[in-house]
C-alpha positions, 0 to 999 in steps of 0.5 A: 406648107408647114401647116399642111405637112403637120396636119396629117400627123396630128390627125393620126395621133388624135385617131390613135389616142381615141383608139387607145381609149376605146381599147382597140390599140394598146398604149404602145400602139399595138392592135388589140384583137378581141376574140369575141366574134360570131364567125371566122369571117366576121369583123372584130366586135369593138366594145364601147368602153374597156375598163383599164386593167390595174397593174399588179404591184410587185411585193415590196421587201423591206431591208433592215436599217442597222444604223440605230443598232450600230449607233446604240451598241458600238460604244460597248464594243471594244478593241483588244490588243495582246502582247505575248512572247514565244520561244524560238531557237537562235538559229531559227529562221525567225531570228533574222527579224529580232536583235540578232538580225541587226548584227552583220557578223552574227550569222558568220560566228553562229556557224562556228559555235558548234551544237551548244550555240545552235541550241540557244533559244530566246523569247520573241515578242508576239502581238495580236488583235481582236474584239470584245464587248462589255456585258457589265457596267463595272468592266466585265468583257467577253471575247474569244479565248484564242484572242488572249491565249498566252498573253502577257499583256492585254489592252482594251481600247473603248469606243471613246478612245480610252485605254485600260490594262485588262485582267483575264478572269479566265478562259475556256478553250473548249468553247473558246470563251474568255472573260476580261475585267477592266478597272472602270465604272458606268460603262455602256453594255450590250443587251444579251438575247437568246440564240435559240430564238434565231431562225435561218435566213434572219438578218444579223449584224457584226461589230468589231475591229477587222485588221484593226479598223475599229467599230467596223459594221458588217451584216448578213443572214444566218446561214445555218444553226447547230453547225458542228466543226471538225474540232473538239469544241462540241459547240453548236455554231451559228453559221452566217455570211456576215463578213468576218475577218482577222480582228473580228474574233471575239466581237458580238453578233446582233439580231435585228432587235439589237441583242447579242446572239453570238460571239464571232469566232471562226471563218472558213477560208483558204486565203486567210480572209473572208470567203462567205462562211463565218461561225459564231458561238451561241450566246446562250452557251457563252453566257453560261460559260461566262457566269462560271468563269466570273464565279469560279475562274473556270468552266465545267463541261458535261460528259456522256462518255461515248464515241459516235459516228455518222449514220450514212445510208449503208449503216441505215440499211444495216440497222434497218433504219428508215432514214440515215439519221442519228449518232451511231455509238462506236465505243462506250467508256467503262464507268461513264454515264453512258455505260451506267445508262446501258448504252452499247456499241451499235446503238443509234441515238436518235433523240436527246430530251426529245430533240432529233439528232440528224447528224452525229455531231448534233449529240456532242453539241447537245451535251456540250450545252448541258452541265455536269449532273444534268439528267437526260433521256435518250431515244435509242434504236436497238435491235429494230426498235426504239428504247428509252434510256436515262443518263446523268451527265458526268464531268468532262474533267473526270477520267475513266478507263476505256471499255473492253469487249468480247471472245474468239474463233476462226474461219472464212466468210463471204465478206471476204474476211479470213478470221481466227480467234485471238491468242491470250497475249493478243487479247491483252495487247488489244485490251479486249476479251473477245473478237475475231482477228482479221488475218486477210481482207478481200472483196467487199470488206477490203473495198470498205477499208477493213485491213489485216490486223483489225479485230472484228468485235460485232456485226450490225451491233451483235457481238461476234465470238465465232465465224458462224455468228458472223455468217448468221448475221450477214446471211440475214442482211440484204444490202449492207452490214456494219462491222465494229472494228478495233484498230489499235486503240480506236474502235470504228464502224465500217459499213460494208455493202453486200452484193 
């Protein structure tokens, strides 16, 4: 009975196997219907043999193996601990954490000491952690300036657990670079690469001491290059998604060849911890700063002498630009390299040395990596065409006077502005020789942010001394106008969309 019951099933399996081989059934048992028949009622034609269809192999992605890079370079990455002090008043809330807090009667007596006792101040110890990397066998180390700022004592711990007291050779707060020196020799060093060769999407590796955990390795990709941050550093940061946390500051960022391409400096965080955005100082810039500090103990920075704004669509329409790109010059310092080169308020700088300027922050970043005395060429959009200007960059440490501007009259224009000429004392107070005072603001101009008390200096880059000049420029503008406004000591462009 058992043999009789199993025989039919075996026969069915053998038949199915034969049909698969003939191409009638798929490997999963589904019927394959070949659409090569003579008529609607004809039986399907079964080929004698069907060649197997090769499976398409999925493209293989090889992820980088950073183990060799980590093993080779970790000995040259150091942990930096800093001891300093800060002054706090004796009645500061922090006093409860110092020696005063150990006296149970301190708060009782402090209340009766009067004003003099309340003004006492003391030095409270502070501690900090960071990372760094050795760039010279004789103990030269690079890190961030903010890691060693206000340090009284800097201790460097090597990967082999040896510790050294470090000397701060110099710091540059502008770029957040510091150079240290320890008394040692024959130390391992990291190879330096070129950050200019980095590509967006390229893999990178960070080694450092987040939260004091030595020789921690994290990896990610380059998210963007030349990123400008809202500070006065003018550093074209490398943005990555490498996990960087407190304690990683000053540590190296490696490419897949094991070369340092950046110094991890900042993170964007609303919690204090890593949230997917970290920023590194390009090693090409950091290396130049390091060389200056080693040679002279300080760093020099180039200066053009302009204040720039973003070119949005409103400004692009006002200045008849095809695309909203470039750096709009809002102010030119008198006597600065920009002034000597002939730059004017209302110019839009589109290129520096042939390199496109997309966002306004690109210009100070480009100037920031140059040196005082460098000669540059600027492609400038002015009066509907490109003009080329040459400038010799100055030193950012040099102080020059603020630039002054134009002459005045009165009236009302369709922008919604009531304008009048400036009095002599108003000109002296504003530090200008021309312009129109905004007595009242309404309509499109008020919506754009123009306020009573502002001084209108130019429209679409054209200096204005009379209301007729303002009307003339506005009447020739189709979509928007750019008003150069002086508000207090500052000069800003405000785009006003018309109609």
